[in-house]
FIKOLZA-1660 file (N, C-alpha, C; in steps of 0.1 Angstrom, whole numbers, plus 5000, padded with zeros to 4 digits):
% residues 227
   i   px   py   pz ch aa at
   1 5009 4987 4999  A  X  N
   1 5000 5000 4999  A  X CA
   1 5010 5012 5001  A  X  C
   2 5021 5014 5006  A  X  N
   2 5029 5023 5007  A  X CA
   2 5035 5026 4994  A  X  C
   3 5038 5016 4989  A  X  N
   3 5044 5018 4976  A  X CA
   3 5033 5025 4965  A  X  C
   4 5020 5019 4963  A  X  N
   4 5013 5020 4959  A  X CA
   4 5010 5039 4958  A  X  C
   5 5008 5043 4973  A  X  N
   5 5006 5058 4973  A  X CA
   5 5019 5067 4969  A  X  C
   6 5033 5063 4971  A  X  N
   6 5042 5069 4966  A  X CA
   6 5043 5068 4951  A  X  C
   7 5037 5058 4948  A  X  N
   7 5038 5060 4931  A  X CA
   7 5028 5069 4927  A  X  C
   8 5015 5068 4932  A  X  N
   8 5006 5078 4930  A  X CA
   8 5010 5094 4931  A  X  C
   9 5021 5094 4942  A  X  N
   9 5026 5108 4944  A  X CA
   9 5035 5114 4935  A  X  C
  10 5043 5101 4931  A  X  N
  10 5051 5106 4918  A  X CA
  10 5045 5111 4905  A  X  C
  11 5036 5103 4904  A  X  N
  11 5025 5107 4890  A  X CA
  11 5020 5121 4893  A  X  C
  12 5014 5124 4904  A  X  N
  12 5009 5136 4905  A  X CA
  12 5020 5149 4905  A  X  C
  13 5032 5148 4910  A  X  N
  13 5043 5154 4911  A  X CA
  13 5046 5160 4896  A  X  C
  14 5047 5146 4888  A  X  N
  14 5049 5149 4871  A  X CA
  14 5037 5156 4867  A  X  C
  15 5026 5153 4870  A  X  N
  15 5016 5161 4865  A  X CA
  15 5015 5175 4864  A  X  C
  16 5021 5176 4878  A  X  N
  16 5022 5191 4882  A  X CA
  16 5033 5200 4877  A  X  C
  17 5042 5192 4876  A  X  N
  17 5055 5196 4869  A  X CA
  17 5050 5203 4853  A  X  C
  18 5041 5193 4846  A  X  N
  18 5039 5197 4830  A  X CA
  18 5029 5202 4829  A  X  C
  19 5019 5206 4839  A  X  N
  19 5007 5211 4835  A  X CA
  19 5011 5228 4833  A  X  C
  20 5004 5230 4823  A  X  N
  20 5007 5247 4818  A  X CA
  20 5002 5255 4827  A  X  C
  21 5010 5266 4831  A  X  N
  21 5009 5279 4839  A  X CA
  21 4997 5287 4833  A  X  C
  22 4998 5288 4821  A  X  N
  22 4987 5297 4814  A  X CA
  22 4983 5290 4797  A  X  C
  23 4973 5294 4794  A  X  N
  23 4968 5291 4783  A  X CA
  23 4973 5300 4769  A  X  C
  24 4974 5292 4755  A  X  N
  24 4978 5301 4744  A  X CA
  24 4967 5312 4744  A  X  C
  25 4956 5310 4748  A  X  N
  25 4943 5323 4746  A  X CA
  25 4944 5330 4756  A  X  C
  26 4956 5333 4767  A  X  N
  26 4960 5342 4775  A  X CA
  26 4964 5359 4767  A  X  C
  27 4960 5367 4771  A  X  N
  27 4967 5378 4765  A  X CA
  27 4981 5380 4767  A  X  C
  28 4985 5378 4781  A  X  N
  28 4998 5381 4785  A  X CA
  28 5002 5364 4791  A  X  C
  29 5008 5357 4784  A  X  N
  29 5011 5344 4790  A  X CA
  29 5021 5346 4803  A  X  C
  30 5021 5338 4814  A  X  N
  30 5026 5340 4825  A  X CA
  30 5037 5331 4825  A  X  C
  31 5038 5323 4816  A  X  N
  31 5054 5318 4814  A  X CA
  31 5066 5322 4811  A  X  C
  32 5076 5320 4815  A  X  N
  32 5088 5326 4807  A  X CA
  32 5090 5327 4791  A  X  C
  33 5091 5338 4788  A  X  N
  33 5095 5343 4775  A  X CA
  33 5107 5338 4769  A  X  C
  34 5109 5323 4768  A  X  N
  34 5123 5317 4764  A  X CA
  34 5120 5314 4750  A  X  C
  35 5126 5321 4741  A  X  N
  35 5124 5321 4727  A  X CA
  35 5132 5307 4723  A  X  C
  36 5129 5303 4711  A  X  N
  36 5137 5291 4708  A  X CA
  36 5137 5293 4692  A  X  C
  37 5144 5285 4681  A  X  N
  37 5140 5283 4670  A  X CA
  37 5138 5270 4664  A  X  C
  38 5129 5270 4653  A  X  N
  38 5125 5256 4649  A  X CA
  38 5125 5256 4636  A  X  C
  39 5127 5247 4627  A  X  N
  39 5128 5243 4616  A  X CA
  39 5115 5240 4609  A  X  C
  40 5108 5247 4602  A  X  N
  40 5093 5247 4599  A  X CA
  40 5094 5244 4583  A  X  C
  41 5083 5235 4576  A  X  N
  41 5080 5235 4564  A  X CA
  41 5068 5239 4560  A  X  C
  42 5072 5252 4552  A  X  N
  42 5060 5262 4548  A  X CA
  42 5055 5261 4532  A  X  C
  43 5044 5255 4527  A  X  N
  43 5044 5257 4514  A  X CA
  43 5056 5251 4505  A  X  C
  44 5061 5239 4509  A  X  N
  44 5072 5233 4505  A  X CA
  44 5086 5238 4507  A  X  C
  45 5088 5249 4516  A  X  N
  45 5101 5255 4516  A  X CA
  45 5102 5253 4532  A  X  C
  46 5114 5253 4535  A  X  N
  46 5120 5251 4550  A  X CA
  46 5122 5264 4554  A  X  C
  47 5118 5270 4567  A  X  N
  47 5123 5281 4574  A  X CA
  47 5127 5279 4588  A  X  C
  48 5135 5288 4591  A  X  N
  48 5139 5285 4605  A  X CA
  48 5134 5298 4612  A  X  C
  49 5122 5293 4620  A  X  N
  49 5112 5305 4629  A  X CA
  49 5113 5303 4642  A  X  C
  50 5108 5315 4650  A  X  N
  50 5109 5318 4665  A  X CA
  50 5095 5312 4672  A  X  C
  51 5098 5305 4680  A  X  N
  51 5087 5304 4690  A  X CA
  51 5091 5307 4705  A  X  C
  52 5080 5303 4713  A  X  N
  52 5079 5302 4728  A  X CA
  52 5072 5296 4736  A  X  C
  53 5071 5294 4748  A  X  N
  53 5060 5289 4757  A  X CA
  53 5051 5297 4757  A  X  C
  54 5039 5292 4759  A  X  N
  54 5030 5302 4764  A  X CA
  54 5020 5308 4748  A  X  C
  55 5026 5300 4738  A  X  N
  55 5017 5304 4725  A  X CA
  55 5011 5288 4721  A  X  C
  56 5001 5287 4711  A  X  N
  56 4997 5274 4707  A  X CA
  56 5006 5265 4699  A  X  C
  57 5009 5252 4701  A  X  N
  57 5018 5247 4696  A  X CA
  57 5032 5252 4693  A  X  C
  58 5039 5255 4702  A  X  N
  58 5052 5261 4701  A  X CA
  58 5065 5253 4697  A  X  C
  59 5060 5241 4695  A  X  N
  59 5074 5233 4692  A  X CA
  59 5071 5228 4677  A  X  C
  60 5059 5231 4670  A  X  N
  60 5057 5222 4656  A  X CA
  60 5046 5231 4650  A  X  C
  61 5042 5227 4636  A  X  N
  61 5032 5232 4631  A  X CA
  61 5020 5219 4635  A  X  C
  62 5009 5224 4641  A  X  N
  62 5001 5214 4648  A  X CA
  62 4993 5205 4639  A  X  C
  63 4989 5193 4641  A  X  N
  63 4984 5185 4632  A  X CA
  63 4971 5191 4623  A  X  C
  64 4962 5196 4632  A  X  N
  64 4950 5204 4626  A  X CA
  64 4956 5213 4615  A  X  C
  65 4964 5224 4622  A  X  N
  65 4968 5232 4611  A  X CA
  65 4972 5227 4597  A  X  C
  66 4983 5216 4600  A  X  N
  66 4986 5208 4586  A  X CA
  66 4976 5200 4579  A  X  C
  67 4965 5198 4582  A  X  N
  67 4953 5191 4576  A  X CA
  67 4945 5203 4568  A  X  C
  68 4944 5215 4577  A  X  N
  68 4939 5225 4571  A  X CA
  68 4948 5233 4558  A  X  C
  69 4959 5234 4558  A  X  N
  69 4968 5237 4548  A  X CA
  69 4970 5230 4537  A  X  C
  70 4967 5219 4543  A  X  N
  70 4969 5206 4529  A  X CA
  70 4955 5209 4519  A  X  C
  71 4945 5214 4525  A  X  N
  71 4933 5213 4519  A  X CA
  71 4929 5226 4513  A  X  C
  72 4931 5239 4517  A  X  N
  72 4927 5251 4512  A  X CA
  72 4931 5257 4497  A  X  C
  73 4943 5254 4496  A  X  N
  73 4948 5259 4482  A  X CA
  73 4955 5271 4482  A  X  C
  74 4952 5279 4474  A  X  N
  74 4959 5293 4469  A  X CA
  74 4949 5302 4473  A  X  C
  75 4949 5315 4484  A  X  N
  75 4939 5321 4486  A  X CA
  75 4936 5329 4477  A  X  C
  76 4927 5341 4478  A  X  N
  76 4924 5351 4465  A  X CA
  76 4936 5362 4469  A  X  C
  77 4937 5371 4459  A  X  N
  77 4945 5384 4459  A  X CA
  77 4937 5391 4465  A  X  C
  78 4934 5393 4477  A  X  N
  78 4926 5401 4485  A  X CA
  78 4928 5402 4499  A  X  C
  79 4917 5406 4505  A  X  N
  79 4921 5405 4521  A  X CA
  79 4917 5392 4530  A  X  C
  80 4928 5387 4534  A  X  N
  80 4926 5375 4541  A  X CA
  80 4929 5376 4556  A  X  C
  81 4922 5367 4564  A  X  N
  81 4921 5369 4581  A  X CA
  81 4925 5355 4584  A  X  C
  82 4936 5354 4594  A  X  N
  82 4937 5341 4599  A  X CA
  82 4932 5346 4610  A  X  C
  83 4923 5340 4618  A  X  N
  83 4917 5342 4631  A  X CA
  83 4924 5328 4641  A  X  C
  84 4932 5338 4650  A  X  N
  84 4940 5329 4661  A  X CA
  84 4951 5325 4655  A  X  C
  85 4958 5335 4651  A  X  N
  85 4973 5332 4641  A  X CA
  85 4982 5326 4652  A  X  C
  86 4985 5325 4663  A  X  N
  86 4996 5323 4670  A  X CA
  86 5007 5327 4662  A  X  C
  87 5017 5315 4666  A  X  N
  87 5028 5322 4660  A  X CA
  87 5033 5324 4642  A  X  C
  88 5021 5317 4639  A  X  N
  88 5021 5326 4622  A  X CA
  88 5019 5312 4611  A  X  C
  89 5020 5298 4613  A  X  N
  89 5021 5292 4603  A  X CA
  89 5009 5292 4591  A  X  C
  90 4998 5297 4596  A  X  N
  90 4984 5300 4586  A  X CA
  90 4990 5310 4576  A  X  C
  91 4991 5322 4589  A  X  N
  91 4993 5333 4579  A  X CA
  91 5004 5336 4570  A  X  C
  92 5015 5329 4575  A  X  N
  92 5027 5328 4566  A  X CA
  92 5024 5321 4553  A  X  C
  93 5017 5310 4552  A  X  N
  93 5014 5300 4543  A  X CA
  93 5006 5308 4532  A  X  C
  94 4997 5316 4539  A  X  N
  94 4986 5321 4531  A  X CA
  94 4996 5334 4523  A  X  C
  95 5005 5342 4529  A  X  N
  95 5015 5350 4522  A  X CA
  95 5020 5347 4512  A  X  C
  96 5026 5334 4513  A  X  N
  96 5036 5327 4507  A  X CA
  96 5030 5324 4493  A  X  C
  97 5017 5317 4495  A  X  N
  97 5008 5311 4484  A  X CA
  97 5001 5322 4473  A  X  C
  98 4998 5335 4479  A  X  N
  98 4995 5347 4470  A  X CA
  98 5001 5358 4476  A  X  C
  99 5014 5363 4472  A  X  N
  99 5021 5374 4474  A  X CA
  99 5014 5387 4473  A  X  C
 100 5003 5389 4467  A  X  N
 100 4992 5400 4462  A  X CA
 100 4982 5401 4471  A  X  C
 101 4980 5391 4483  A  X  N
 101 4972 5392 4492  A  X CA
 101 4976 5402 4501  A  X  C
 102 4964 5407 4510  A  X  N
 102 4970 5414 4525  A  X CA
 102 4968 5407 4534  A  X  C
 103 4973 5400 4545  A  X  N
 103 4972 5393 4555  A  X CA
 103 4967 5399 4570  A  X  C
 104 4957 5401 4572  A  X  N
 104 4956 5402 4587  A  X CA
 104 4959 5390 4598  A  X  C
 105 4965 5393 4607  A  X  N
 105 4969 5381 4615  A  X CA
 105 4962 5387 4628  A  X  C
 106 4953 5378 4633  A  X  N
 106 4947 5383 4644  A  X CA
 106 4950 5372 4658  A  X  C
 107 4953 5377 4668  A  X  N
 107 4951 5371 4681  A  X CA
 107 4951 5377 4694  A  X  C
 108 4946 5373 4702  A  X  N
 108 4945 5379 4716  A  X CA
 108 4960 5379 4723  A  X  C
 109 4970 5369 4720  A  X  N
 109 4984 5365 4726  A  X CA
 109 4991 5375 4720  A  X  C
 110 4997 5385 4732  A  X  N
 110 5004 5395 4725  A  X CA
 110 5019 5388 4723  A  X  C
 111 5023 5379 4728  A  X  N
 111 5037 5371 4727  A  X CA
 111 5034 5363 4713  A  X  C
 112 5024 5358 4710  A  X  N
 112 5023 5352 4696  A  X CA
 112 5024 5360 4685  A  X  C
 113 5017 5374 4689  A  X  N
 113 5015 5384 4679  A  X CA
 113 5032 5391 4675  A  X  C
 114 5042 5389 4686  A  X  N
 114 5058 5395 4687  A  X CA
 114 5062 5384 4679  A  X  C
 115 5062 5372 4681  A  X  N
 115 5068 5361 4677  A  X CA
 115 5064 5361 4658  A  X  C
 116 5051 5364 4655  A  X  N
 116 5049 5366 4644  A  X CA
 116 5057 5374 4636  A  X  C
 117 5056 5389 4642  A  X  N
 117 5064 5399 4637  A  X CA
 117 5080 5394 4632  A  X  C
 118 5085 5386 4643  A  X  N
 118 5097 5383 4640  A  X CA
 118 5096 5373 4627  A  X  C
 119 5089 5364 4629  A  X  N
 119 5086 5356 4617  A  X CA
 119 5086 5360 4602  A  X  C
 120 5077 5368 4604  A  X  N
 120 5073 5377 4590  A  X CA
 120 5088 5381 4584  A  X  C
 121 5095 5389 4592  A  X  N
 121 5106 5391 4588  A  X CA
 121 5119 5382 4586  A  X  C
 122 5116 5369 4591  A  X  N
 122 5125 5359 4587  A  X CA
 122 5121 5355 4575  A  X  C
 123 5106 5351 4571  A  X  N
 123 5105 5345 4558  A  X CA
 123 5108 5356 4547  A  X  C
 124 5108 5369 4550  A  X  N
 124 5108 5379 4543  A  X CA
 124 5121 5379 4531  A  X  C
 125 5132 5376 4542  A  X  N
 125 5143 5377 4541  A  X CA
 125 5149 5366 4529  A  X  C
 126 5140 5358 4527  A  X  N
 126 5145 5347 4517  A  X CA
 126 5129 5343 4507  A  X  C
 127 5120 5351 4509  A  X  N
 127 5109 5344 4500  A  X CA
 127 5100 5357 4500  A  X  C
 128 5094 5357 4485  A  X  N
 128 5082 5368 4483  A  X CA
 128 5072 5364 4488  A  X  C
 129 5067 5374 4496  A  X  N
 129 5055 5373 4508  A  X CA
 129 5047 5384 4507  A  X  C
 130 5032 5381 4508  A  X  N
 130 5023 5392 4511  A  X CA
 130 5025 5399 4523  A  X  C
 131 5017 5409 4522  A  X  N
 131 5018 5419 4537  A  X CA
 131 5013 5411 4546  A  X  C
 132 5018 5409 4556  A  X  N
 132 5008 5401 4569  A  X CA
 132 5010 5414 4580  A  X  C
 133 5003 5413 4586  A  X  N
 133 4999 5427 4598  A  X CA
 133 4994 5417 4611  A  X  C
 134 5003 5414 4619  A  X  N
 134 4999 5409 4633  A  X CA
 134 4994 5421 4641  A  X  C
 135 4978 5416 4648  A  X  N
 135 4971 5424 4656  A  X CA
 135 4963 5418 4664  A  X  C
 136 4959 5428 4676  A  X  N
 136 4946 5426 4683  A  X CA
 136 4935 5431 4676  A  X  C
 137 4925 5423 4680  A  X  N
 137 4911 5430 4675  A  X CA
 137 4910 5445 4675  A  X  C
 138 4916 5453 4686  A  X  N
 138 4914 5466 4686  A  X CA
 138 4918 5475 4672  A  X  C
 139 4928 5467 4665  A  X  N
 139 4935 5474 4657  A  X CA
 139 4931 5475 4644  A  X  C
 140 4919 5464 4640  A  X  N
 140 4912 5461 4627  A  X CA
 140 4901 5470 4626  A  X  C
 141 4903 5475 4614  A  X  N
 141 4891 5487 4610  A  X CA
 141 4877 5479 4610  A  X  C
 142 4868 5485 4617  A  X  N
 142 4856 5478 4616  A  X CA
 142 4849 5478 4605  A  X  C
 143 4852 5483 4595  A  X  N
 143 4847 5486 4583  A  X CA
 143 4853 5475 4572  A  X  C
 144 4865 5470 4576  A  X  N
 144 4871 5461 4568  A  X CA
 144 4865 5446 4568  A  X  C
 145 4862 5443 4556  A  X  N
 145 4859 5427 4551  A  X CA
 145 4866 5419 4546  A  X  C
 146 4866 5408 4544  A  X  N
 146 4873 5398 4543  A  X CA
 146 4871 5389 4528  A  X  C
 147 4879 5384 4521  A  X  N
 147 4877 5375 4507  A  X CA
 147 4878 5364 4515  A  X  C
 148 4885 5360 4524  A  X  N
 148 4889 5346 4530  A  X CA
 148 4894 5348 4543  A  X  C
 149 4890 5337 4553  A  X  N
 149 4891 5337 4565  A  X CA
 149 4897 5324 4568  A  X  C
 150 4909 5320 4574  A  X  N
 150 4914 5307 4575  A  X CA
 150 4917 5306 4590  A  X  C
 151 4913 5294 4592  A  X  N
 151 4912 5293 4612  A  X CA
 151 4915 5279 4614  A  X  C
 152 4924 5279 4625  A  X  N
 152 4921 5268 4634  A  X CA
 152 4921 5274 4646  A  X  C
 153 4906 5273 4650  A  X  N
 153 4900 5286 4662  A  X CA
 153 4903 5275 4676  A  X  C
 154 4903 5285 4685  A  X  N
 154 4907 5280 4697  A  X CA
 154 4895 5271 4703  A  X  C
 155 4894 5262 4699  A  X  N
 155 4883 5256 4706  A  X CA
 155 4882 5252 4722  A  X  C
 156 4895 5253 4728  A  X  N
 156 4897 5251 4742  A  X CA
 156 4892 5263 4749  A  X  C
 157 4889 5271 4743  A  X  N
 157 4886 5285 4750  A  X CA
 157 4871 5283 4760  A  X  C
 158 4864 5275 4749  A  X  N
 158 4850 5274 4758  A  X CA
 158 4840 5275 4746  A  X  C
 159 4828 5267 4748  A  X  N
 159 4817 5269 4738  A  X CA
 159 4813 5285 4734  A  X  C
 160 4811 5290 4743  A  X  N
 160 4803 5305 4745  A  X CA
 160 4816 5313 4740  A  X  C
 161 4829 5312 4746  A  X  N
 161 4839 5324 4739  A  X CA
 161 4839 5318 4725  A  X  C
 162 4840 5308 4722  A  X  N
 162 4844 5303 4708  A  X CA
 162 4831 5309 4697  A  X  C
 163 4822 5309 4705  A  X  N
 163 4807 5313 4693  A  X CA
 163 4806 5328 4694  A  X  C
 164 4810 5335 4706  A  X  N
 164 4812 5347 4704  A  X CA
 164 4822 5353 4693  A  X  C
 165 4836 5345 4695  A  X  N
 165 4846 5348 4685  A  X CA
 165 4842 5346 4671  A  X  C
 166 4837 5332 4669  A  X  N
 166 4832 5335 4652  A  X CA
 166 4821 5344 4649  A  X  C
 167 4811 5349 4658  A  X  N
 167 4800 5356 4656  A  X CA
 167 4804 5369 4652  A  X  C
 168 4816 5373 4660  A  X  N
 168 4822 5386 4655  A  X CA
 168 4830 5388 4642  A  X  C
 169 4834 5376 4636  A  X  N
 169 4844 5376 4623  A  X CA
 169 4839 5370 4613  A  X  C
 170 4832 5358 4613  A  X  N
 170 4827 5351 4600  A  X CA
 170 4816 5360 4595  A  X  C
 171 4811 5366 4598  A  X  N
 171 4798 5378 4592  A  X CA
 171 4808 5388 4586  A  X  C
 172 4823 5389 4587  A  X  N
 172 4828 5399 4583  A  X CA
 172 4833 5398 4563  A  X  C
 173 4828 5385 4562  A  X  N
 173 4833 5378 4552  A  X CA
 173 4824 5388 4538  A  X  C
 174 4830 5390 4528  A  X  N
 174 4825 5400 4518  A  X CA
 174 4815 5386 4509  A  X  C
 175 4806 5393 4500  A  X  N
 175 4798 5383 4494  A  X CA
 175 4808 5374 4487  A  X  C
 176 4806 5359 4485  A  X  N
 176 4813 5350 4477  A  X CA
 176 4827 5349 4483  A  X  C
 177 4830 5353 4494  A  X  N
 177 4843 5350 4505  A  X CA
 177 4840 5336 4512  A  X  C
 178 4851 5327 4514  A  X  N
 178 4849 5319 4518  A  X CA
 178 4858 5316 4534  A  X  C
 179 4853 5312 4543  A  X  N
 179 4859 5308 4555  A  X CA
 179 4863 5291 4559  A  X  C
 180 4876 5292 4559  A  X  N
 180 4877 5277 4559  A  X CA
 180 4885 5273 4575  A  X  C
 181 4876 5266 4581  A  X  N
 181 4879 5260 4596  A  X CA
 181 4884 5245 4598  A  X  C
 182 4894 5245 4606  A  X  N
 182 4898 5229 4608  A  X CA
 182 4894 5227 4625  A  X  C
 183 4887 5217 4627  A  X  N
 183 4882 5215 4641  A  X CA
 183 4884 5198 4645  A  X  C
 184 4885 5196 4654  A  X  N
 184 4888 5182 4659  A  X CA
 184 4877 5175 4657  A  X  C
 185 4876 5164 4655  A  X  N
 185 4861 5158 4654  A  X CA
 185 4855 5155 4666  A  X  C
 186 4866 5149 4676  A  X  N
 186 4861 5146 4690  A  X CA
 186 4861 5159 4698  A  X  C
 187 4861 5170 4693  A  X  N
 187 4859 5183 4704  A  X CA
 187 4845 5189 4694  A  X  C
 188 4843 5186 4689  A  X  N
 188 4825 5190 4684  A  X CA
 188 4826 5198 4670  A  X  C
 189 4834 5191 4661  A  X  N
 189 4834 5197 4646  A  X CA
 189 4818 5198 4640  A  X  C
 190 4813 5185 4643  A  X  N
 190 4799 5185 4637  A  X CA
 190 4791 5193 4642  A  X  C
 191 4790 5194 4655  A  X  N
 191 4780 5203 4665  A  X CA
 191 4782 5218 4660  A  X  C
 192 4794 5222 4658  A  X  N
 192 4800 5233 4654  A  X CA
 192 4792 5238 4641  A  X  C
 193 4795 5228 4630  A  X  N
 193 4789 5230 4620  A  X CA
 193 4775 5235 4619  A  X  C
 194 4768 5224 4627  A  X  N
 194 4754 5228 4629  A  X CA
 194 4751 5241 4634  A  X  C
 195 4760 5243 4639  A  X  N
 195 4754 5260 4650  A  X CA
 195 4761 5271 4639  A  X  C
 196 4771 5269 4632  A  X  N
 196 4772 5278 4622  A  X CA
 196 4760 5280 4610  A  X  C
 197 4757 5270 4606  A  X  N
 197 4744 5267 4599  A  X CA
 197 4731 5277 4602  A  X  C
 198 4731 5276 4615  A  X  N
 198 4719 5283 4620  A  X CA
 198 4721 5296 4624  A  X  C
 199 4733 5303 4620  A  X  N
 199 4734 5315 4624  A  X CA
 199 4731 5325 4610  A  X  C
 200 4727 5338 4619  A  X  N
 200 4722 5351 4610  A  X CA
 200 4731 5363 4612  A  X  C
 201 4731 5371 4602  A  X  N
 201 4740 5384 4605  A  X CA
 201 4728 5393 4611  A  X  C
 202 4731 5406 4612  A  X  N
 202 4722 5417 4619  A  X CA
 202 4711 5418 4611  A  X  C
 203 4710 5417 4599  A  X  N
 203 4699 5420 4585  A  X CA
 203 4691 5408 4587  A  X  C
 204 4695 5397 4596  A  X  N
 204 4686 5381 4598  A  X CA
 204 4691 5375 4583  A  X  C
 205 4703 5377 4572  A  X  N
 205 4708 5367 4564  A  X CA
 205 4715 5358 4571  A  X  C
 206 4714 5347 4566  A  X  N
 206 4723 5336 4571  A  X CA
 206 4738 5339 4568  A  X  C
 207 4746 5335 4577  A  X  N
 207 4762 5336 4574  A  X CA
 207 4765 5332 4561  A  X  C
 208 4760 5320 4557  A  X  N
 208 4763 5313 4543  A  X CA
 208 4761 5299 4546  A  X  C
 209 4765 5293 4531  A  X  N
 209 4763 5277 4532  A  X CA
 209 4776 5269 4537  A  X  C
 210 4772 5260 4546  A  X  N
 210 4786 5254 4555  A  X CA
 210 4786 5241 4549  A  X  C
 211 4798 5235 4548  A  X  N
 211 4798 5223 4543  A  X CA
 211 4810 5217 4549  A  X  C
 212 4810 5202 4550  A  X  N
 212 4825 5194 4555  A  X CA
 212 4829 5189 4543  A  X  C
 213 4843 5193 4541  A  X  N
 213 4847 5193 4532  A  X CA
 213 4858 5182 4530  A  X  C
 214 4864 5180 4541  A  X  N
 214 4874 5167 4544  A  X CA
 214 4874 5164 4557  A  X  C
 215 4879 5151 4560  A  X  N
 215 4880 5144 4573  A  X CA
 215 4893 5137 4570  A  X  C
 216 4901 5142 4581  A  X  N
 216 4914 5135 4581  A  X CA
 216 4923 5137 4594  A  X  C
 217 4929 5125 4599  A  X  N
 217 4937 5126 4609  A  X CA
 217 4928 5129 4625  A  X  C
 218 4917 5128 4622  A  X  N
 218 4912 5131 4637  A  X CA
 218 4902 5145 4632  A  X  C
 219 4906 5154 4622  A  X  N
 219 4898 5165 4621  A  X CA
 219 4890 5166 4609  A  X  C
 220 4883 5176 4610  A  X  N
 220 4871 5181 4598  A  X CA
 220 4876 5194 4596  A  X  C
 221 4877 5198 4582  A  X  N
 221 4878 5208 4575  A  X CA
 221 4864 5214 4571  A  X  C
 222 4858 5226 4574  A  X  N
 222 4847 5232 4575  A  X CA
 222 4849 5242 4565  A  X  C
 223 4840 5246 4556  A  X  N
 223 4839 5255 4544  A  X CA
 223 4824 5263 4546  A  X  C
 224 4829 5278 4546  A  X  N
 224 4816 5286 4548  A  X CA
 224 4817 5297 4537  A  X  C
 225 4808 5294 4527  A  X  N
 225 4809 5303 4518  A  X CA
 225 4795 5314 4520  A  X  C
 226 4801 5324 4518  A  X  N
 226 4791 5337 4520  A  X CA
 226 4785 5339 4509  A  X  C
 227 4773 5339 4508  A  X  N
 227 4761 5337 4497  A  X CA
 227 4754 5349 4497  A  X  C
% end
């Protein structure tokens, strides 16, 4: 019995040691801002980029984002929104695929935005890159509308907060614009698709037509077309 208790205590100690002290959706992460560099493949090219604790998937491009980027293709040469940009794999890929676009990279996490600022400079040093603007929500013109929205949305922020986030930005698609979202199947991808299908904007018009375009590696890719 004593051995059993000690084993449980050791497991608890390890759990406490590895439990995150803050969330990637914190405005100002509490964890130490210890910058490091990782090699990342974006749009068939490898770049050395900067990451740090306290942001989403700091060690690699996460699997959901990889599934999304393998699905979406080339964005339009217009206004693109990366909703929940983190350190930048989606925004940077969109900017590499369409240098004529303008990419707004939105996050609440100030450390993530600073990392993306550095990563834009790193990629631009060796590749043709669209304009990428990392920003908080307050820095976006309220009249700006988007030709495309690409997002691996922060599901773990909670359903209510997630719905509020999507209700703020998805209606800002231009007519004919498309939003592409990747969501883990076991974290509510299908229920989120149903919820989006039921939503209307301030004028009572539906947000658009939502469809599941791909299922891969435990994720669904959803496409919303603004009609």
